[in-house]
C-alpha positions as a Markdown table, in Angstrom:
| # | Residue | x | y | z |
|---|---|---|---|---|
| 1 | Met | 6.4 | 11.8 | 1.9 |
| 2 | Thr | 7.3 | 8.5 | 0.8 |
| 3 | Leu | 7.6 | 4.7 | 2.5 |
| 4 | Asn | 9.0 | 1.8 | 1.0 |
| 5 | Leu | 7.1 | -0.8 | 2.1 |
| 6 | Arg | 7.6 | -4.7 | 1.6 |
| 7 | Ile | 3.6 | -5.5 | 2.2 |
| 8 | Met | 2.6 | -9.6 | 3.4 |
| 9 | Asn | -1.0 | -8.8 | 3.5 |
| 10 | Leu | -2.3 | -7.1 | 0.6 |
| 11 | Arg | -6.1 | -6.9 | 1.4 |
| 12 | Ala | -5.8 | -5.7 | 4.7 |
| 13 | Phe | -3.1 | -3.0 | 3.8 |
| 14 | Ser | -5.4 | -2.1 | 1.0 |
| 15 | Asn | -7.9 | -1.3 | 3.8 |
| 16 | Val | -5.8 | 1.2 | 5.2 |
| 17 | Leu | -5.1 | 2.9 | 2.1 |
| 18 | Asn | -9.2 | 3.1 | 1.5 |
| 19 | Ala | -9.5 | 4.8 | 4.7 |
| 20 | Cys | -7.2 | 7.3 | 3.9 |
| 21 | Ser | -8.0 | 11.0 | 4.0 |
| 22 | Ala | -6.3 | 12.4 | 1.0 |
| 23 | Pro | -4.9 | 10.4 | -1.8 |
| 24 | Val | -2.0 | 7.9 | -1.5 |
| 25 | Glu | -0.4 | 6.2 | -4.7 |
| 26 | Leu | 1.2 | 2.8 | -4.5 |
| 27 | Thr | 4.2 | 2.0 | -7.1 |
| 28 | Thr | 5.1 | -1.3 | -7.1 |
| 29 | Ala | 8.9 | -2.3 | -8.2 |
| 30 | Asp | 7.9 | -3.3 | -11.9 |
| 31 | Gly | 6.6 | 0.5 | -12.2 |
| 32 | Ala | 2.9 | -0.1 | -11.9 |
| 33 | Val | 1.3 | 3.0 | -10.1 |
| 34 | His | -2.0 | 2.4 | -7.9 |
| 35 | Arg | -4.3 | 5.1 | -6.5 |
| 36 | Phe | -6.1 | 4.9 | -3.2 |
| 37 | Pro | -8.6 | 4.9 | -2.4 |
| 38 | Asp | -10.3 | 2.7 | -5.8 |
| 39 | Asp | -12.0 | -0.1 | -5.9 |
| 40 | Thr | -9.9 | -1.3 | -8.6 |
| 41 | Ala | -6.1 | -0.4 | -7.2 |
| 42 | Ala | -7.1 | -3.3 | -4.6 |
| 43 | Ala | -7.4 | -6.2 | -7.0 |
| 44 | Ser | -4.7 | -5.0 | -9.6 |
| 45 | Leu | -2.3 | -5.0 | -6.5 |
| 46 | Cys | -3.1 | -8.4 | -5.4 |
| 47 | Ser | -2.6 | -9.9 | -8.9 |
| 48 | Arg | 1.1 | -8.2 | -8.8 |
| 49 | Lys | 1.6 | -10.2 | -5.3 |
| 50 | Pro | 4.4 | -12.5 | -5.4 |
| 51 | Lys | 3.0 | -16.4 | -5.6 |
| 52 | Asn | 6.1 | -17.9 | -3.4 |
| 53 | Gly | 4.7 | -16.1 | -0.2 |
| 54 | Thr | 7.6 | -13.2 | -0.5 |
| 55 | Arg | 6.4 | -10.0 | 0.8 |
| 56 | Leu | 5.6 | -7.4 | -2.3 |
| 57 | Pro | 8.1 | -3.9 | -2.2 |
| 58 | Val | 6.3 | -0.9 | -2.7 |
| 59 | Ala | 6.9 | 2.7 | -2.8 |
| 60 | Val | 4.0 | 4.6 | -1.0 |
| 61 | Arg | 3.8 | 8.4 | -1.6 |
| 62 | Ile | 1.6 | 9.7 | 1.1 |
| 63 | His | 0.1 | 13.3 | 0.9 |
| 64 | Ala | -1.9 | 13.7 | 4.4 |
| 65 | Pro | 0.4 | 13.6 | 7.7 |
| 66 | Arg | -2.2 | 12.1 | 9.4 |
| 67 | Asp | -2.7 | 9.4 | 6.8 |
| 68 | Tyr | 1.4 | 8.7 | 7.5 |
| 69 | Phe | 0.8 | 7.9 | 10.8 |
| 70 | Asn | -2.0 | 5.3 | 10.1 |
| 71 | Ile | 0.5 | 3.2 | 7.4 |
| 72 | Val | 3.0 | 3.2 | 9.7 |
| 73 | Ser | 1.0 | 1.8 | 12.8 |
| 74 | Tyr | -0.5 | -0.6 | 10.7 |
| 75 | Tyr | 3.1 | -1.9 | 9.1 |
| 76 | Ala | 4.3 | -1.7 | 12.4 |
| 77 | Gly | 2.4 | -4.4 | 13.5 |
| 78 | Asp | 2.4 | -6.2 | 10.3 |
| 79 | Cys | 6.0 | -6.6 | 10.4 |
């Protein structure tokens, strides 16, 4: 399953991704792919956040249905 999201709080969102039971892949608008859980992915992702306060557009590829619901629940509260 793939979701197209716009993320404001990258640190909290990366914590949700690191808690997933199966690997999750994030693709940013510039084509960079980040695989979670990974300690270096969160730092790399934070460096790509736009400096003007807008949300970072990402495509999230989710492999486990339970993780899908956790990510959607987090995102619904973040909007």
